[in-house]
C-alpha positions as CSV (number, residue, x, y, z in Angstrom):
1,X,3.1,46.6,228.6
2,X,2.1,48.3,225.1
3,X,-0.5,50.4,224.8
4,X,-1.6,50.5,221.1
5,X,-4.3,53.7,219.9
6,X,-6.6,53.0,216.5
7,X,-9.5,55.7,216.1
8,X,-12.4,55.8,213.6
9,X,-12.3,59.0,211.3
10,X,-15.2,60.9,213.4
11,X,-12.4,60.8,216.4
12,X,-9.5,62.8,216.8
13,X,-6.9,60.9,218.0
14,X,-4.6,63.7,219.1
15,X,-1.5,63.0,221.3
16,X,-2.8,64.7,224.5
17,X,-6.4,62.4,224.2
18,X,-4.0,59.1,223.7
19,X,-1.9,59.8,227.1
20,X,-4.7,60.6,229.1
21,X,-6.3,57.2,228.2
22,X,-3.0,55.7,228.0
23,X,-2.7,57.0,232.0
24,X,-6.5,55.8,232.6
25,X,-5.8,52.3,230.7
26,X,-2.6,51.5,232.9
27,X,-3.9,52.3,236.3
28,X,-7.0,50.5,235.5
29,X,-5.0,47.2,234.8
30,X,-1.9,48.1,237.0
31,X,-2.0,45.1,239.0
32,X,-1.8,42.2,235.8
33,X,0.6,44.3,234.6
34,X,3.1,41.7,234.6
35,X,0.7,39.1,232.7
36,X,-0.3,41.4,229.8
37,X,2.2,42.3,226.5
38,X,-0.2,43.9,225.0
39,X,-3.7,46.5,225.0
40,X,-4.8,47.4,221.2
41,X,-7.5,50.2,221.9
42,X,-10.1,51.0,219.8
43,X,-12.2,53.9,219.7
44,X,-15.1,54.3,217.4
45,X,-18.5,56.3,217.3
46,X,-21.0,53.8,215.8
47,X,-23.5,56.7,214.4
48,X,-20.6,58.8,212.2
49,X,-21.7,62.3,212.8
50,X,-25.1,61.7,213.1
51,X,-26.8,62.2,217.1
52,X,-27.7,59.7,219.6
53,X,-27.2,58.0,222.5
54,X,-24.1,55.3,224.2
55,X,-22.8,55.9,220.5
56,X,-19.0,55.9,221.7
57,X,-17.3,52.7,222.2
58,X,-14.4,51.8,223.4
59,X,-13.0,48.3,222.5
60,X,-9.9,46.7,224.5
61,X,-8.0,43.9,222.7
62,X,-6.0,42.3,225.3
63,X,-2.8,39.8,225.2
64,X,-1.7,38.0,227.7
65,X,0.9,36.2,227.9
66,X,0.3,32.3,226.9
67,X,-3.4,32.9,226.3
68,X,-5.9,33.7,223.8
69,X,-6.7,37.3,223.9
70,X,-9.4,38.8,225.0
71,X,-11.6,41.3,224.3
72,X,-14.2,43.9,225.8
73,X,-16.2,46.7,224.1
74,X,-18.5,49.6,226.0
75,X,-20.5,52.1,224.5
76,X,-21.6,55.2,226.0
77,X,-22.4,58.8,225.9
78,X,-18.6,60.2,225.5
79,X,-15.5,58.3,224.7
80,X,-14.1,59.2,228.9
81,X,-17.2,57.1,229.8
82,X,-16.8,54.4,226.9
83,X,-12.6,53.6,228.0
84,X,-13.7,53.8,231.8
85,X,-16.4,51.8,231.1
86,X,-14.1,49.2,229.3
87,X,-11.5,49.3,231.1
88,X,-14.0,48.1,234.4
89,X,-15.2,45.4,232.5
90,X,-11.2,44.3,231.8
91,X,-9.9,44.3,234.7
92,X,-13.1,42.5,236.0
93,X,-12.4,39.5,233.0
94,X,-9.4,39.6,234.0
95,X,-9.3,39.1,237.8
96,X,-11.3,36.1,237.1
97,X,-9.0,34.4,234.2
98,X,-5.7,35.0,236.7
99,X,-7.8,34.0,239.5
100,X,-7.8,30.8,238.4
101,X,-4.6,30.8,236.7
102,X,-3.2,31.3,240.0
103,X,-5.7,29.2,241.9
104,X,-4.4,26.2,239.8
105,X,-0.9,26.8,240.6
106,X,-1.2,26.8,244.1
107,X,0.9,23.6,245.3
108,X,-1.6,20.8,247.1
109,X,-0.9,19.6,250.7
């Protein structure tokens, strides 16, 4: 599974932050890792340099083997909260999608 980072011009995307967020995302989707080929992370500040609430946005676009890409996003006051919220949404979506796949693959008795 590959995790690719993209940030807008207002968010510094240094290596330390990327490593932290990569670890956070990888840990969050660990049980689904065998089904995921790539996750693209898009971090942005919706207000640019202006102040505001819930302006940090994290979009996670996930490529699942043999399926259409899945995208979830979360807006929060900090980048950390936005990433954490997006990971929670992604995990819930993967549980639903992959749970359906596994239920359909079970043999009938």
